[in-house]
C-alpha positions in Angstrom: 4.4 20.0 -2.2 3.5 17.8 -5.2 7.1 17.1 -6.1 7.7 16.2 -2.4 4.8 13.8 -2.4 6.0 12.3 -5.7 9.3 11.4 -4.1 7.6 9.9 -1.1 5.3 7.8 -3.2 8.4 6.5 -5.1 9.8 5.5 -1.7 6.5 3.8 -0.9 6.7 1.9 -4.2 10.2 0.7 -3.3 9.0 -0.3 0.1 5.9 -2.1 -1.2 8.2 -4.1 -3.5 10.2 -5.2 -0.5 6.9 -5.9 1.4 5.7 -8.1 -1.4 8.9 -10.1 -1.2 8.9 -10.7 2.5 10.5 -7.6 4.1 8.0 -5.4 5.9 10.4 -3.0 7.5 11.0 -0.4 4.7 7.2 0.0 4.5 6.7 0.2 8.3 9.4 2.9 8.4 7.2 5.1 6.2 4.1 4.9 8.4 3.0 7.4 11.0 3.3 5.9 14.5 0.1 7.7 15.6 -2.9 6.0 17.2 -5.1 7.3 14.4 -3.5 5.3 11.5 -5.5 2.6 9.9 -5.3 -0.2 7.3 -8.0 -2.1 5.5 -6.0 -4.8 3.8 -7.0 -7.1 1.0 -6.7 -10.0 3.5 -9.8 -8.6 5.2 -10.8 -6.8 8.4 -9.2 -3.6 9.5 -6.7 -2.4 12.0 -6.3 0.9 13.8 -3.2 2.2 15.6 0.4 1.7 14.5 0.9 -1.4 16.7 -2.0 -3.2 15.1 -1.2 -2.0 11.6 2.4 -3.1 12.0 1.4 -6.6 13.1 -0.8 -7.0 10.1 1.7 -5.7 7.6 4.4 -7.9 9.1 2.2 -11.0 8.9 1.1 -10.1 5.3 4.7 -9.9 4.2 5.3 -13.5 5.3 2.0 -14.9 4.1 2.9 -14.9 0.4 6.0 -13.8 -1.4 5.6 -12.4 -4.9 8.0 -12.4 -7.8 7.4 -8.8 -8.8 5.4 -5.7 -8.0 4.5 -2.6 -9.9 2.0 0.2 -9.6 -0.2 2.1 -12.1 -1.1 5.5 -10.7 -4.7 6.6 -11.3 -5.0 9.7 -9.1 -2.7 11.7 -6.9 -3.5 14.7 -4.8 -1.2 16.8 -2.6 -2.3 19.5 -0.2 -0.4 21.3 2.5 -1.2 18.7 5.2 -2.7 15.7 3.4 -2.1 13.8 0.2 -3.5 10.7 -1.3 -2.9 8.2 -4.1 -5.1 5.8 -5.9 -3.3 3.0 -7.8 -3.6 -0.4 -9.3 -0.9 -2.6 -7.8 0.2 -5.6 -9.8 1.6 -8.5 -7.9 3.3 -11.2 -10.1 3.4 -14.9 -9.0 3.7 -18.1 -10.9 3.1 -21.5 -9.3 3.9 -24.6 -11.4 3.8 -22.5 -14.5 0.3 -21.1 -13.7 -0.2 -17.3 -13.3 -1.3 -16.7 -9.7 -0.7 -13.0 -9.7 -3.2 -10.4 -8.7 -4.1 -6.8 -9.0 -5.1 -4.7 -6.0 -7.1 -1.5 -6.0 -5.1 0.5 -3.5 -5.7 3.9 -1.9 -3.2 5.5 0.5 -3.6 8.7 2.5 -0.5 10.7 3.6 -0.1 13.3 6.2 2.8 15.8 6.8 4.4 15.1 10.2 7.5 17.1 11.3 7.9 18.3 7.7 7.8 14.8 6.2 5.1 12.7 4.5 3.9 9.7 6.4 1.3 7.0 5.5 -1.8 7.3 7.7 -4.2 5.0 5.9 -4.1 2.2 3.4 -7.0 0.4 1.8 -6.5 -2.4 -0.7 -8.7 -5.0 -2.2 -8.5 -7.4 -5.1 -9.6 -6.1 -8.4 -12.2 -8.3 -9.9 -13.8 -8.1 -13.3 -17.5 -7.6 -13.4 -20.0 -7.3 -16.1 -21.6 -3.9 -15.8 -25.4 -4.2 -15.9 -26.5 -0.5 -15.9 
């Protein structure tokens, strides 16, 4: 199960690289098409159902194209029906020589459907540095 999920997460990484450079289709192909899928994207708001998720991810891929993408895995869990990953996603972008890249905190939830993993939830937000006060 865990090796299976590792391979699927690698496919997700390749698809997210494509997504960050303007091609949403490889990522959309990895999503469940169920009505219970959801996304809480870094651009704000939330979408539920594959049609709404697909529209947002397609729009996001055209909103800004990045020069590079990489992920740093923090946590990965695989069970018989569900799995999840928690990662820092690094998006590289330079504009007029200035670093405009960003890092997202990203959580994805996966579900087994017809003996294959599918994405059923994604939550991403921009990592910001804070001064801890406790």
